[in-house]
C-alpha positions in Angstrom: -5.9 -19.0 -8.1 -6.1 -17.4 -4.6 -2.0 -17.8 -4.0 -1.6 -15.7 -7.2 -3.9 -12.9 -6.8 -2.5 -12.7 -3.0 0.9 -13.1 -4.6 0.3 -9.8 -7.0 -1.5 -8.1 -4.1 1.6 -8.0 -2.2 3.3 -7.3 -4.8 1.8 -4.8 -6.1 1.8 -2.5 -2.8 5.4 -3.4 -2.7 5.3 -1.0 -5.8 3.3 0.9 -4.7 5.4 2.0 -0.9 8.7 1.8 -3.2 7.2 4.6 -5.1 6.1 6.0 -2.2 9.4 6.2 -0.3 11.6 7.1 -2.9 9.3 10.0 -4.0 8.3 11.2 -1.1 9.9 9.5 2.2 5.8 9.0 2.2 4.9 12.7 3.3 2.2 14.0 2.0 3.3 17.9 2.0 6.0 17.0 0.6 6.1 18.7 -2.5 9.3 19.0 -5.2 11.6 21.3 -7.0 9.3 20.5 -10.4 5.4 21.1 -8.1 5.2 17.5 -8.0 3.0 17.3 -5.1 2.4 14.3 -2.4 2.6 10.9 -1.4 4.0 10.2 -4.8 4.6 13.1 -5.9 2.1 13.8 -8.8 1.9 17.8 -10.8 -1.1 19.3 -9.8 -2.0 18.7 -13.6 -2.3 14.8 -13.7 -3.8 15.1 -10.5 -6.7 16.4 -11.9 -6.9 14.2 -15.0 -6.4 11.4 -12.2 -9.0 12.1 -10.4 -7.0 13.6 -7.3 -9.0 16.4 -5.4 -6.8 17.6 -2.8 -3.1 15.7 -3.8 -2.3 16.5 -0.3 -4.3 13.8 1.2 -2.5 10.9 1.0 -5.5 7.9 0.6 -6.3 10.3 -3.2 -2.9 10.7 -3.5 -1.6 7.0 -3.1 -4.8 6.4 -6.2 -3.8 8.5 -8.1 -0.5 7.2 -7.9 -1.6 3.6 -8.3 -3.7 4.9 -11.8 -0.9 6.7 -13.3 1.7 2.6 -12.7 -0.9 0.8 -13.8 -1.8 2.9 -17.4 2.1 2.9 -17.2 2.6 -0.9 -17.0 -0.2 -1.3 -19.9 1.0 1.3 -22.1 4.8 -0.3 -21.9 3.5 -4.3 -21.6 4.2 -4.5 -18.0 7.9 -3.6 -18.8 9.4 -2.0 -15.9 12.4 -0.8 -17.5 
């Protein structure tokens, strides 16, 4: 069971890093032309819904992004296409 959990954790970490790289190049101060903010490029209203008090705080932003990705994976039964 432990090797599976380690692979799952590694996979999740890789996905989060890929999103952060693509969205902001890991820049916690990045703001898109649409108004998305921070490392994971959360819209302010979405960040608030996810409990992110300061979207410029990298840890809060990444945790909010992780919650959002998890919700989408659940909604679409894990289908990433």
